[in-house]
N, C-alpha and C positions, 0 to 999 in steps of 0.2 A: 676350794680356795680359788678366788678370782685373781688373775694377774692383771695389774693395771696397765693401761696403754703406755704409761711412762716407763714401766719396767720392761715392756716389750721393746720399746724404742731404744732404751739403754742397752739391752741385750744385743740388738741388731747393730748399734753403733760400736759396741765393744768388738763384735765379730769383725766388722769392717776395719776398724782402727788397728786391731791386732794383726790382721793380715797385712795391712799397709806397713806397720812397724817391722814385721818380719822381713820385708823387702828392703829395708834400709841396709846399705852396704856397711861393712866395718869402717871403711874410710869416711863415709858420710857421717856415721855415728860419731867417730872420733873428732871430726872437724866441728860438728854441731855441739858436741859435749864440751869441747875446749872453749868455744865461744860462749856457751851458756855459763860455764864455770867462771869465766872472766867477768861476765856481766853481773852474775850474782855476787861474786867477791867484791866487786866495785860498788854494789848497791847497799850493802849492809854496814851499819855502824858497829864495827867489831868490838870496840872497847865496851860497848853496852851488853855484849853477849857473854854469858857465863856457861850456858849449856845449849848444845845443838843436838837435835834428833834428826838423823838423815838416813834415808833408805839405802840399802846396798843394791846397786844395780846388777841386773842379770844380763850379761852380754847376749845369751841365746834368745832372750825375749826382745832384744833390740831397744832396750830402755836407754835413756840418756845416762851416760856413765857418770857416776857421782865421785869416782876416785879423784879427779882433778879438783873438785870442790873440797874434799877432805884434805888433800895435800895443801891447798891454798889456805884453808882455815888454820891448819897447824902452823903454817908460816906466819900468819897474821896474829894469831892468838894462841900461843902454845899452852896457855892455862885453860883454854876453853875445853870443857868436857864434851866429848863427842860420843854419842850413843847411836848404834845402828841396830834395828830390829832384825830378827831372823826372818826367814821366808814363810813361816807358818801362819796361815790365815787365822788360826784359832789361838794365837799367842795372847797372853794377857795384856791389857792396856797398861802402859807404864803409870805408876801411881805418882811419880814425881812431876814437878812442873818444869817445862822447858822454856827458854827464851826465844828460840828459833826452831822451826820445824821445816825441813825440806822434804817435799812430798812428790812422789811419782805421779805423773799425769799421762793418762792414755789419750784423753781428749778434753777440750776445755772450750769455754765460751767467753764472750766479751764482759760478762759479769763476774768472771773469775770462779765460776763453778767448774769443778773438775769431774771427769769420768775416770774412775779407777778400774781395777780388774773385777770388781763386783763382790769381793768377800766381806766388805764392810769394816775392815780394821780401821782405816783412816777416817771413816765417818764417825766411828765411836771415839777414836783417839782425839781427833781435832775438836769434837764437841766437848771433850773433857779438858781442853787446853785454851780457855778463852784469853789468857794473858799472853800467849805466844804469838809471835809473828809467824805467819804461815805462808811459805813460798813454794809454789809448784815449779817444776822444770819439765819442759815439753818441747817437742819439735813444732815449728811454726805450722807445718801442714796439718797438725792435729787440732787446729782451731775449727770449731764447728760454727759456721757462720749463722745458721738458723737458730742458734741457742740450744742449750742442753735442757732436757726436762729435769726438773729437780723437785725433791720432796722435802718435807719439813726437817728431816735429819741431815740433809746435805748442808755442809758448811762452806761458804765461799772463801777462797783464799785471799790473802792480802795482796798478792802479786803472783803472776805466772811469767816466768822468764823463758824466752825461746832464743834461738840463735839469730833471729831476724832483728 
């Protein structure tokens, strides 16, 4: 089996971005996460949202914390159904439709393509949710200026929100 140059580049970018994300201090993560939550909560038309799929952040991975987003959604729309997946890469793709999906982003580019952890869950999930608004949350430093390699199954997001 031949590994494409795109796959090799993605693997190398993942390694570099994971290492950088592990260096984010708890305080920097908290500050960035609160700013990202504020920006996301202000940018969505909440009366139009009935269902939200949002990942559960893992502090040890240095991910943007999604708990402030979940708290804010509950305040703005107590009737909004909030679904969070488990951490299993082989979990089934949800069969139901969502109005809004908040996606973890390891790296991203100007065209709103994202680099995830490489398990493919969000590639499959986002491809099955054409009706949903898809928003990624990421640290500003995770922007890949040269652009990300992308393949036919990669789905660009509608927006990527950072602390900047």
